[in-house]
VOGU-3710 file (C-alpha; in Angstrom, 3 decimals, decimal comma):
1> xxxxxxxxxx> 0,000/0,000/0,000  0,991/3,621/-0,501  0,172/5,493/2,702  0,093/9,096/3,847  1,390/9,426/7,414  0,333/12,669/9,108  2,289/13,152/12,342  3,890/16,330/13,707  6,260/14,496/16,072  9,338/13,821/13,928
11> xxxxxxxxxx> 10,564/10,873/16,016  7,142/9,243/16,115  6,756/9,725/12,355  10,197/8,217/11,715  9,369/5,135/13,798  5,972/4,694/12,158  7,480/4,964/8,676  10,116/2,352/9,601  7,453/-0,014/10,977  5,324/0,386/7,856
21> xxxxxxxxxx> 8,325/-0,178/5,579  9,016/-3,500/7,334  5,427/-4,472/6,548  5,972/-3,639/2,880  4,152/-0,307/2,735  5,375/2,842/1,008  4,857/6,169/2,766  4,856/9,932/2,426  4,905/12,116/5,543  3,109/15,367/6,332
31> xxxxxxxxxx> 3,893/17,136/9,615  0,970/19,546/9,706  -2,638/19,736/8,580  -2,069/22,045/5,635  0,609/19,782/4,165  -1,659/16,775/4,697  -4,508/18,426/2,803  -2,208/19,351/-0,066  -0,691/15,871/-0,395  -4,007/14,035/-0,025
41> xxxxxxxxxx> -5,613/16,289/-2,628  -2,811/16,123/-5,201  -1,628/12,509/-4,793  -3,211/9,058/-4,727  -2,965/7,081/-1,476  -4,473/3,770/-0,402  -5,054/5,093/3,130  -4,170/7,921/5,518  -2,844/7,515/9,065  -3,880/10,810/10,635
51> xxxxxxxxxx> -2,796/12,144/14,020  -5,365/14,301/15,809  -3,071/16,970/17,292  -1,532/18,856/14,351  -0,375/22,431/13,625  -2,510/24,770/11,485  -5,371/22,304/10,881  -5,986/19,489/13,360  -6,697/15,912/12,326  -10,455/16,242/12,728
61> xxxxxxxxxx> -10,409/19,303/10,484  -8,288/17,490/7,896  -10,694/14,540/7,799  -13,704/16,841/7,481  -12,146/18,918/4,681  -11,073/15,835/2,725  -14,624/14,487/2,828  -16,045/17,877/1,834  -13,721/17,836/-1,185  -15,044/14,433/-2,208
71> xxxxxxxxxx> -11,816/12,594/-1,352  -12,917/9,201/-0,031  -9,489/7,763/0,853  -9,745/5,505/3,940  -8,632/7,354/7,091  -7,407/5,913/10,393  -7,185/8,470/13,202  -4,312/8,174/15,688  -5,490/9,276/19,130  -4,206/9,505/22,688
81> xxxxxxxxxx> -5,131/6,842/25,222  -8,577/7,403/26,696  -9,388/10,398/24,496  -12,937/9,302/23,668  -14,108/12,737/22,526  -11,299/12,941/19,959  -12,192/9,527/18,601  -15,869/10,345/18,280  -15,105/13,711/16,677  -12,821/12,015/14,144
91> xxxxxxxxxx> -15,382/9,385/13,240  -18,089/12,032/12,924  -15,796/14,055/10,622  -15,414/11,135/8,229  -12,613/8,936/9,564  -13,127/5,201/9,050  -11,354/3,871/12,132  -9,114/4,895/15,001  -6,065/3,551/16,802  -4,776/4,482/20,243
101> xxxxxxxxxx> -1,111/5,512/20,213  1,319/3,848/20,399  -0,152/1,018/18,330  1,665/-2,227/17,542  2,743/-2,507/13,881  0,757/-5,736/13,457  -2,430/-4,012/14,636  -1,836/-1,053/12,312  -1,380/-3,463/9,408  -4,533/-5,409/10,315
111> xxxxxxxxxx> -6,620/-2,235/10,580  -5,263/-0,947/7,256  -6,149/-4,158/5,456  -9,596/-4,189/7,057  -10,527/-0,688/5,890  -9,123/-1,389/2,409  -11,337/-4,504/2,203  -14,258/-2,460/3,464  -13,759/0,208/0,815  -13,456/-2,416/-1,921
121> xxxxxxxxxx> -16,626/-4,236/-0,875  -18,861/-1,183/-0,647  -19,846/0,495/-3,901  -21,456/3,912/-4,321  -24,935/2,509/-3,733  -23,924/1,219/-0,290  -24,450/-2,401/-1,332  -22,200/-5,218/-0,106  -22,522/-8,859/-1,138  -21,008/-12,075/0,123
131> xxxxxxxxxx> -22,367/-15,388/-1,093  -26,156/-15,046/-1,350  -26,332/-12,351/1,347  -26,763/-8,714/0,308  -26,808/-5,717/2,640  -27,537/-2,127/1,678  -26,175/0,319/4,249  -27,887/3,323/2,655  -31,370/1,816/2,355  -30,872/-0,153/5,577
141> xxxxxxxxxx> -31,942/-3,410/3,992  -30,667/-6,989/4,087  -31,615/-9,951/1,905  -30,669/-13,572/1,420  -31,198/-14,976/-2,061  -33,644/-12,122/-2,670  -35,558/-12,804/0,554  -35,883/-9,767/2,870  -34,410/-10,251/6,346  -36,149/-8,732/9,381
151> xxxxxxxxxx> -33,196/-7,525/11,444  -33,124/-5,114/14,356  -30,700/-2,174/14,323  -27,759/-3,825/16,101  -28,284/-7,107/14,267  -28,155/-5,291/10,921  -24,968/-3,445/11,870  -23,276/-6,630/13,057  -24,243/-8,443/9,847  -22,789/-5,541/7,833
161> xxxxxxxxxx> -19,453/-5,894/9,653  -19,382/-9,643/9,049  -20,184/-9,248/5,335  -17,711/-6,369/5,013  -14,971/-8,650/6,342  -16,155/-11,867/4,660  -13,721/-14,790/4,936  -11,772/-12,976/7,669  -12,145/-13,385/11,418  -14,087/-10,615/13,147
171> xxxxxxxxxx> -13,247/-10,732/16,841  -15,725/-9,917/19,568  -13,473/-7,024/20,566  -13,665/-5,610/17,019  -17,461/-5,750/17,173  -17,547/-4,060/20,574  -15,343/-1,275/19,211  -17,208/-0,874/15,924  -20,805/-1,270/17,071  -20,717/-0,082/20,686
181> xxxxxxxxxx> -17,501/2,023/20,706  -16,192/0,008/23,668  -12,417/-0,316/24,145  -12,942/-3,399/26,291  -14,930/-6,608/26,161  -17,759/-6,550/28,726  -18,241/-9,575/30,930  -21,409/-10,542/29,057  -22,325/-12,607/26,012  -24,192/-9,745/24,299
191> xxxxxxxxxx> -22,464/-10,322/20,943  -23,201/-14,046/21,032  -26,865/-13,321/21,782  -27,132/-11,026/18,764  -25,389/-13,581/16,534  -27,947/-16,205/17,590  -30,773/-13,881/16,573  -29,082/-13,075/13,257  -28,764/-16,787/12,501  -32,459/-17,303/13,212
201> xxxxxxxxxx> -33,302/-14,622/10,669  -30,906/-15,510/7,848  -31,033/-19,312/7,960  -34,033/-21,306/6,789  -34,228/-25,120/6,998  -31,770/-26,678/4,569  -29,733/-23,502/4,096  -26,036/-23,337/4,921  -25,130/-21,210/7,930  -22,577/-18,699/6,584
211> xxxxxxxxxx> -21,556/-17,510/10,064  -18,785/-19,681/11,477  -17,953/-19,495/15,180  -14,227/-19,185/15,901  -14,105/-20,530/19,434  -12,709/-18,097/21,964  -12,126/-15,408/19,320  -15,197/-14,334/17,366  -16,887/-15,090/14,055  -16,211/-15,436/10,347
221> xxxxx> -18,721/-14,903/7,551  -17,926/-17,457/4,838  -19,258/-16,848/1,338  -18,571/-20,409/0,177  -18,563/-23,953/1,513
//
């Protein structure tokens, strides 16, 4: 991937670039918001790693301006530990995900690949397909083999995440972060309960269950046998 790293701390930027290079990613660096806007507007990147605290234009402002300009490059916000307001502001401004600094290189790589898959699976109409399941995030509709599925709000959002990451493991922690914005896994089986209800809706007698349980980890939506 070709990535834009936006980080005003020179040492942190240098380390992040080195970590990304070891993972096989090319990078360009911007150390303030104005430079980030210029590079992201004039050049093509697969994703942007965007720090929140920046000179001139902060990360939230950069994300908002990029979206206003019609630039839909995937954006991961880099935020300080426990800074919930920053994370929510970034997501509201148009960021696709967030990471708490300092993040392990393997987690950065996993998040990058996840948002790239997400962008590839979702077309302009908001439709995603995996196997015979289709979800439309704009019209808020789900179908299996043309059959409408009666899903509640959280069930629909969970199904969207599973379809978006088809054939990849979606951990319970990822679902808690994405759906509930929790940074921890509560001591309840709330995700498992929702998955059971989703299965009841999408599976009719004789149909293959596309949701595979990965014991102790989470779930995988499989679009083939």
